[in-house]
N, C-alpha and C positions, 0 to 999 in steps of 0.2 A: 589476422594475427587470431591465435587460437582464444577458446571461450575460459581463457584461464581463470582463478581464484584465489587467493592466501586466505588465510586464518590465523588467526590470535587468540592468544589466552589473555586470560584478564590478568597475570602478571605479567604477561608484554608488553599492557597496554600502560600498565602504574609505571614503566621502564620509560617509558617516550616522552616521559615530562609534562513600424506597425504594419497590419496590414490593410488594403484601400475595405476589405468586407469584413464581417465577421461571420461566425462560422453559419451557417445556412439554417440549421435545425437539431435538436436535440431530442432524445430517449423520452417519449410522452410529450411533449412537444411541436406544435408544426408549427413553421413558418408561414410569416404574412404573405410572406411573397411566391410565386407559383414556382418552386424546384424543376432544375433541367434534368430530363428522364433517370438520366444515372447514378444526379444526386439522388432521386428521388427512391430510389431502386435500391441507393448503400442504406441508406434511412428503415427502408423496410427492411434490409438484411439484418441489420444494426440492432430491431426493435428484435424481429424474432429471436434473435440471438439471445439478448438479454430476456425475454421471457422464458427461451429451455433451458439458463442457465440457471434463472428463479425456480422451475420448476425441477429441473436437476438436485437442486438445493432442499427445495421440498422432499425430496424421496430421499433424498442422505441423510434427514435428518433422523431414520429408525434404521434399525438395521445392523450387524455389525461385518466385520471384512471378511476377505476371505483367505484362508491361509495358504494360496499358493503361493510356489515361487516367482520372482521375478528377477529383470535387470537393472539397471539404470542407477543404481544409488556406487558412490568414489569415496574413496579412503585420502582425508587432506593429511598432507605435515605440517606439524604444528610450523610456527616458526623460531627459530633460535633466534638467542639474544642478538647475533652479533649480526643476522638478515633475515631478506622472506626467501620462500619456497615457495615453490607452485604448486598446487595440487597435482597429485595425480589425477588425470584423468581417462584414466582406461574403465572402461564399465564392467563390472563385477555381479557375480550373481549372490544376491541378499538375500535371508529368508525374512518373512515379513514378521517373527516371531522376537527379531532386532527392533519393531516398533510396540513400544510400549501404549505409545500413543499413536493410532490411526488417522483420529480425525481431523484437519483443518481448516479454520474458521478464514477463509482469506476476507480481508477489507481495505477495500479501493481507496484510496486518496480523497484529493478535493475536486472536484468536479468528476469524477471520472464515475465508476457504477460496476456493477458485479461483472458485467459484459468482458472487463478490461482482462481478468484472470481465465477467457476460454484457451490459454494451450494451457498455462499452469495445469486447470482442472483436469483437460485431458490428457497429460501426462503426469498426473497422480494417480486417475482411475486406472492408467494402464497398469500401473504396477501394484493394484490392489487395495491403495490407499481411498479415503472419504474427503474430498473433499468438497467443503460448502462455502459458496458467494452469497455476500451479502451486499445489499444496495440500503447505504443509509439513507433516512430521510429526505429527501428533495433530490435522490440520485437515483441513476440509474432509469428503471419503471416506474419506480415511485413516485406518486402523481402530485406530492406537496409541493406548494411553491418554495424554492429555495430562496426566496426574500423573506418567508416566513420562519423559516426555521435560525432561531434565535439563541438558544443554548447547546450546550456541548450535551447534557442530556437527551436534550430531542432526538438533536443530530443520531445520537448513539444508540437510540431506542432497541433496534434492529438487532444490533449485538448484545446491546442488555437483555431483552426478552427473551431470546437463546440461548444467553448464560443462565439465566434466571430458569429456564424449562428445564434442563441440563437434567440429568437423573446425578442423585449426591453422589454416586460411585464412578461417576465417569465425566476425563477432562478432554481438553483439544488443546491442538496446537492453533495460537493466532498468530498470524503475518497481518500487520501494517502495512501500508504503501503509503509515504509523505506526509500527509496530514494524516491518511488514519491513525498514525502513530498515537495520537491526542484519544482517538477512539479506543485503543486499547492499551492502552494507559491508565483512561478511566474504567476502562472492565477491569487491568492488573488492582483496582485503589478496591474497586467493588464487591467481584466474584475470583479473588485468587487461590480458592480451592477449586475453581473450576476450570482451572488454565494450568496446562503444564510446563510451557515455556511460551514465552512473546518474541516474537522475532521483529525486528523495525528493520523494513527495507528500503533504506535512503529517505528516512520519515523524520518524524518530529521526535524523537526519544527527547522528553524535556524533566527540569526539574522542578521538585514542589513550588507551587508560585509564580512557575513560568505559565504565556501563554505560545501555542503552536508558532501566533506568526512572528515572537520572537527569533525562534532556529532560522528565518529568513530576515533580520533587520538589519544581516551586515552585508547582505546585497539588496534590499530595497531600500534600506532608511528608516528611521523610527517610523511610528505607528502614525504618529503627527502629520509627519513628510507624506508618506505613504496616501493615507488619505486624502489628504490634500490635491496632493498632486500627478498621482494617478488616473488616467484614462478611463480605466479599466472599472473604477470603482460605478455602482450603480444605486443609484437610491430612489427605490420605487416605491417610499414615500413621501417623496417632495425633497427638495433640495435643501428644504429646510429643519428637512430629519437626518436622523447618522445616518451613513450607506447602510446597506441590506446586502449586497452580494457581490461580485467579483464576477468580469465575463472577459475573458480573453479573446484576442482577436484570432483567426485562423493562424496567418502568419508568429505571431508572436507565442502562441503553442506549441508549434514547431518548432521553432529556436529553446524554447525552453525545454518543451518534454521530452520531444522527438526526434532530438542532432541525431541519432542513432540509428532508428526505429523504420521498417520496412515503408514503402511508401501506401500496399493496400491497408498496415493496420492505423496510420494517419489518416488514413481516408475513412475507417470505421470511426474514428476513435471525431473526427471533425463534425459529423452526423449523430454520435453518441454521447458529449460530454454535457454536463448542464454549467449553470451558473453556478459559482463557489457560494455556501452564506457564509458572509462575516463573522455574525456572531460566536459561531465556534470557534473560529479562527484568533478572536480578539479575547478569548475566556483565559482566566487564567485557573489552573489545575489545584488541585488538593488534595496531595498525594504522602501518605504516610510510609513511614519506614517501616512500621510491623506488614502492609500490604504489598503495596508498588517497591518499598525498598527493597525488600528479598526475593522476589519475583525472578525466575531463572529468565534472562533479558540478553537477548542476542542481536547484531546489528552487523547488517548488510549494506556494505559501500559502496557506489559505483561511481567509475574513477572518469567517467567523459560525461558528467551530471554539468548541465547549466541551471538546474532551476535549485537542484544544493550542491554546492559545489564541495567538491572531496576535500579543501578547506576548512570546507563549514564541517561537513561531513569527521571530521576529523577533530574538531574543536568538542562538540556532542559526546564521543565515545569518552574525551579525557575528563570532560565536567558530569559524566553518569557512566563511569564504565561500567559495561556491558558482561558477561560471562566471555562470551569471545567475538570476535570481530571474523566476517568474512569479505574479501574486496571483488567486484567484476570488474576484470578490465573490458575495454572497448564498449561497458554500456549507460546509459544516457539515463533520464529520472526512469525510466519502464523499460526496467528488466523483461519483465514478462510480455513486453512485444522484441526490445533489443537482442536481449540475452536469452530466451527462455532454456535454452538446454543445462546452460551455465547456473542458473536459478534453480531448474530442480536439482541438480545434484545438492547445492547447500541444501536447500530445502529437506533433504533425504538425509543429507549429514548431520542438521543439525537435529533433527527427528531421533538419528541411531545416537546421539551423548546420553549415556548414564545418567 
């Protein structure tokens, strides 16, 4: 099956009506058990990649874009009211002058880090655009203990600080994956003038007063039930204290996130993912119509997603309609691994929408 994707407009939307062992190592953390040689090598490569991505992001924070011509954009056909049309995937030559905003800020989801965007970064760089991948607090190579990250504000500080320091006349395109949708929603509320477009990649696009966890409630159950019954909950401060993070076992992660992902990327994730801070997931967002409500939002759906099912994603876009919807066929919850070329084409497509 090809790397196809669909696109819907806002008007169209309204018309719709366990494993035996845990991952042995994380970036920035060292297992207490001695790792096999091959796994230790993977760990070192993952750490090296994360450091390189961090350095790459620092380098990209200044400077302008090249105006050279490049390949890689596609033109999609909008949906007709009576059915869905496949996008035209033929590669075309597109001038960078068609991009009003050339800088992409890539925000990872729960447990991930800047390292997960390595394919997307390479593809965007190759066509002359400026990708920046950030590690949120307690993620990637950030050394903060994930169990000590209590609020969405604290968790999102690298993104907030980046936008705060951005020149007043400069805008970026935000891309948020999974629970990274909460971080870019927070950013839209507090720095709306710095953001040209916000792209929710199978992400938690919530309404005012909702928690990121609420998006997963249909699959995981209520907060109370999940925290009581889940074997993945960590009580770093003691069993008599509120839980602090989530740690999924390797096979759980593979089933939830990587059911269509190449083996080498699953191996990279297994040695790179960090515990998931629970505080930011359980925090209700305060989102205003004036800021978040008027932002240009786009949603990319992943149709083979076990972490955030296609039905749940459909519900999200019905309840909080974005300006446009794109669908990636054959993608799991991590299209930057499972369908990187389709994701790349869609990012270019959205960036060029006037």
